[in-house]
C-alpha positions, 0 to 999 in steps of 0.5 A: 137467323140461318147462316148458309155458311162462314161465307155469307149468303148471297141472297136475303135469307129468311130463317123459319124455326119450326112449324107445326103440324108438319107429319112425321115418318115412322119406322115399319118393321119388316121380316125377310122370308127363308128359303131352303138352302140351295133350293131351286130359283123356281119350284118344278113341281106343281103351283101352290094354290091361289091364295099366296100373292103376287109381287116381289121381294119386299113390295107391299101389296094388298088383296084388290079389295083392300086398295083404296083408290087415289083420286085426282092426284089427293092423298086423301084415301091414299094414304089409308090405301098405303097403310093397308100395303104395309101390312101386307108385307110378309103376305107379299113376299113371295117364295121364291122357289115358286114359279106358280102365282095367283090367276091375274085379277083384273081390276075395276070395270070400265065401260066402253063408250057407244060406238062413233059413227062418224070415222075420224081416226088419224094416224101418223108415225112418230119418232122416237123421242117426239114427246106428242105434243103437237098430236091433236086429240079428237075431242070424245064426248064419253058416256062412261063414268068417270073412274075412281082408281088407276086399276079401272083406268087402264082397264080390268074386266067387264063387272060380272053383273053384265049379262053374259054375251052370246058371242063367247065361243070355245077357245078351241075354235079355229083361227082364221077367216076373213081378211086376215091371214090368221096361221098357217093350218100347220100350227094348229094342233088337235085336243090334248092326248098327252101324257103331260096334260097334267103335273106329273108325279115323278118329274124326275123319273126316265120317260120311256124314249127309244136307247140308241147305241152309238154315242151320238145319235144322228139328226133325224133319230134325236128328233125321234128321240125327243118326240119329233120336231114340228116346224122348221126342220133345220133352225129346230135341229141346228138348235138342238144340236147336242154339245158336249161342253167338255169337249168343245171350246168355241162356243161364242159365235162370230157375231154378238148373239141374237134373239131366238126367232119365233117358229111362226109363219112368215106372215106373223114374222112379219108383223111380231113384237121387236125382241128389243122391247118383247122377248120371252125366255122360251120361244115356244110356250110349253102346252102344260106346266108338266112339260114347262117342269120337265125342261128344267127352265124358267117361264117369263118375260123381259119388258123394254116397254119405253124404249126410244124408238126410230119409228111409233104409230101413233094413232088418234081416234075416237074409239079404241078398241078392245076386247069387251071381255079382257081388255086387250087392245085389238093388234095384228094376232087378232082374228077377223070372222068376217068384216063386223066380229073379231075373236079376242087373241087372248081370251078368245071372246068374239067382239063387234068391229065398231063403225069408226074402225071400219075406216082405215086412215092410212088408205082412206078406204072404208070397209077393210078394218084388217088393214088398220095400222093398230092391226098392222103393227105390233107396237103402237100408241094412241092418243088417249081420251078423257076415259083415261084420265083421273084428272087433267094431264099433268105438267112436267115438274122438276125439282131438284134436291142438292146435298151442299155439305162439306162433303158435298162441297169437296166432292165438287159434284154441285158446279158440274151439276149446274153447268149440265143444268145450265147448258140443258135447261130448254132441252128439258122435255116438257112445254109451256107449263113445266115447272121446276124447284130446288131445295139444298139441304145440309143440317138444315133444308134451303128452298129458293123463292123464283117467283117471277118479278123478283130480282134475284133469288130469295132462300128460305131456311127451315132449321127446325128438321123434326117438324118439316114444313113448306114456308110458301106454297106458291113461289117454291116450283115456278114456271121455268119459261117466266123464271127462267132468268132467276133459274139461270141466276140460281144456278150460275151463284149454287156453288160459290154459296156454299164453297166455304161450308164446315157442316158435315151432317145431313138430313137427307130425310127431312128435305126428302119429307120437304120434297114429298110436301112440295110436289104432293099438289101435282106429281113429277120428279124429284132428283136427290144428289146425296154425297154420305150417309144421312146423319140427322132427323128422320131416316138418319143411318149408321154405318153397317158395313165391317170392310174387313168383311169384303172377301168374306167367303161366308157371304154378304151381309146387310143386303136389306135396309136398315129402315123402313122410311125410305120405302114408306116415303117411295110409297106415299110418292107413288101414291102422289105421282111422284119419281124420285131419282137418286144420284149417290156420288160419296167416297165412303159407305152410304149404306145404298141398300136402305137409300135406293129404296126411294127409287125402287118403289116409286119408279124412279132411277138410281146411279152411283159414282163410287169415289167420286171426286171432280180431280182424283177421280176424272173417269167418275166425272165424266161418267157422271156428266155424260149420265146427268146430259142422259138424263136430263134430256131424255124423255119421261112419262108421268102418272103411268100404269102398266099392265101386262096380259096374257093369253087363257090358261098362262099366269103372271106371279112375280114381278122386277123392276122399280115400281109399286104393285097397285093390284094384283096385275097393275104396276104403278109407275110415277115416272117412267124413262126410256132406260129401264127395263122389267122382268115377270115370272109366269106359269102354266095355269091351265093346259093350252092344247087347244091354243096354237098361238100364244099371246102377251100384250104390255099397255103402259098408260102415261101422260107425255111431257106434253101434258098429252094421255097416250097409251103405247101397247105391245103385243107379242105372239109365240106357238105352243108346242107339245114336245119337249124338243120344241121347248128346247129348241125355241129356249133363249139362253140371254133372256133365261139368264136376265130372268134367274140373275133377277130371281137370284137377287131376290133370293140373296136379300131374302135368304142369303147370298151363297143360296142365291149362288147355290140355286144357280149353280143348280139351274145349270145342273137341272138342265144338264140333268134333265137333257140327259134323262130325257135324250136316253141315248147320251150317256157318255162321258161329258156335260151334254146341253142343246146347242140353244143353250150351249152359252148357258154354263157360260153365263151362270159363271159370268154371273156368279162372278159379278159384283152383284153375286160374287164372293171371296173377292173384296167387294165394297157393299155400296157397290155390291148392292149398286149392281143388284139394282142394275140387274133389276132394270138394265134391258137385256143388251145392256144386262149382258155386256155386264154379265159377259162383256164383248171382246174383239181383236182390233189390230188386225180389223178388216172390210171383211163381212163389213157393214156398210151403212150410209156410206160408211164402211163399219168393220164386223171383228169376230167376238174372242173368248173372254181368256187372257189366252186370247189376248197377245202382247203383239194385239190391240183388243177392244173389251165392250162392258156395256157402260165401258169400253176398254181399248187394250195395247199390249207391249209389242203391239204394231207401231202402226196401230199405235201411230194412226189410231192413237195418235202416238210415235209408239208404245212408251208414248202413249199417256197413262190416262187415256179416254178418247180416241183421237179422229186422225185422217188415217184408213184405220182409224176410220175403220176403228171409229166407225166400228165404235161409233156402230157399237155406241148407236145402239146403247142409250147412255154413252159409254166412256173408253180407256186406253189401257196399256199392258202394265200389271194396274192396267191389267187388273182392271181388264182381267177382273172382266175375263170370265173363263179364268181362275180369278180370286175367290172363283173357278175358271170355265173348265173347273165349272163345268167338271163341277156341273158334270159331277152334280149332273152324273149323280 
């Protein structure tokens, strides 16, 4: 009999010593590719041959022919498929100095159903948090064959055996005529006759631009020097204005930077995808790879596909209209040639309009397909038919795996976890089929029988961790509605049950193996709570951190996993539609580099709380509670896949984020959540000279928590340009920074931290050199960049000072690795606040320029540069770092502000650990709180606030975020600019 602790069990305990036939997970050897030191993160030459594999750092991927499908969630073939993926690890590891990759390879075939003659479509608008359980979906009698893999499910191209259609037209045909405005004639461009049509052999050579004598040209002369401007000259000219960064100090706009607006006609702008969902590093797509090379800027997409939306058009229809060739979903950027034919905006094939699509459910009229909601909205969600299912949609299934070792008891997280889950149990996304289960572990594994009818929960203990098995198959994952009282009893009793535990070991690996076996029949979400280094059984780890090397200037080691156990198990989970989320609450090194693999490859999330203790670290406890509430109640999608398609001539070759690459362009997402983002790198494979527009479409097929199969589709449209000036004018400096951050993280793991840092610096040098060489009249001293990229050096310096990439500053290894995880998964807005926080002065806040929202006045103070010289002791300053606010109060701050906002009579009376702003009925308090609430409303997780006094220890907390100042082991902004200028001059 296994005991659960010195205090004795509260429940009847059944102990199982061992069982035969339990699978073991061995380790796989992995090799890391090396890269030339200081090489650019992206290559400006011609692309490598198409045989190089897609994927990202360490993300194993097999050629499509080797992928064995997973059918109906059963793993007979999935196990083999996983192993075939592992064997490709070396091949799939991307060379990070290359944009070039493989052409998109479409997966299986998906046959269309015969068009229905009965119009039966409906559309409604759904709030972002709505799960779709109440939406009735039309049943369809499908004649199409049953798909046999997720690749064919979302739909690749048609089979090669299909007879060629006479409808396929030359892509050079003009967009245009019936019913849909298409594009203005001013955006049409003739056949290419440019020197950029083929890759340049002398990429760094001086172009023959006209020489100017004056130090700076006039704007019209600059326009001519860059090859002319198209579209809206005022916007582009301002974006191109040359700025000498060594002379210009006030570079920040008064308000946080917005995404640049693509140079499109007003009609296209109106229906384009929101930049918060879909964002490209270049809002003007270069016509050729040679032009992209000349610009020295990376081309890629940042995508936040499942984010919370206020309004979402949800479409129920018998027929989901898609291109018969490339399987693109119909969208606002297709062209209707007449009432019966539409031309795909990605592959240019002409398709028939189904009869059902002639009916518009919004206007209830017939004969206006161009007014359907699918063609009026760039983000839509379809209720999918059975054609998009491999099996009946799964229920929402949640398994909680909890560390109950002595270390966990000391940290004290279990009580707060149980309280939070009890409070939010009825808010877990799901329906009447929702199932839950619990598993706790120390040196043994404890299961809980919660079957309806029991008088109290029953603990079942498996002590043989070398041969894990499931003691009961029908009573451990239970229907939440039916076993609600037993679940509540368990949550109320768990903290006390293990409160006297002295068991110091942690068998995390065997606990995860057990969780995998429990969840395999259905799929779902595993939430793992761990407080220390795993020390027993499969997946046990040893400390690899040398505290003496934390501030080494030689770079960090052990950024990659010590074992492939967690990656291999994650891929097994992904194959069975199981996502694993990790909460690490540790006061000591726990090897997050190894543990994070369980979430990275299963499309999960990682949460990290360093030095967590429920008494000694109240700030981390508060953050844990807030994060957990959001985590338990946010919407979730199950058994998801996502495919990104793009205009013919463009190719996607590298993915960043948490997922598994199931085939060349299909991402497997066992779970998808609204707080995770993805990034992709692209190249221009074939000239886009015959295209005026380039389009990108992301399709996310998932099962809602209400058991509905849904497809969320986002479509982005951007102009294609042939001039370098237009490329620079449309550069999105924040998107470029975020994409380069993802690439630098990969480089630091595959090569070295110092190499990744050098490559980031070289990205700035490359841009400065390219701009200087292509605008040859700007030969005076200084570092000159176009206005659109004026913040690029500042953002790169800020990146170099982040925990993920900094050197010479004491940084715990787990904290560095977690920062790297965040770079790979955070949406752009959140990432940019972490990289370059927003700083405001609040003591002189006024209504000038304020927003008026719902009878509330929201002040809009100006942004300040992140420099100590902007902080004065007579002021109060708010720093927004994304997940935390700091309100810094100077020693000589106005006492009226301290009294009216903080509720303290004077500076001396401000408590040392103040972490909230009281609700006071003073005009100043109302304005400050309105501004803070407004900042809060624009993010998913609530941010904690710390009131920081003007003393040495508090200052150190705040000053580490002052990017422009010299910090330990890092230069100031001015020194950084001088270094860049010297490199450019060479």
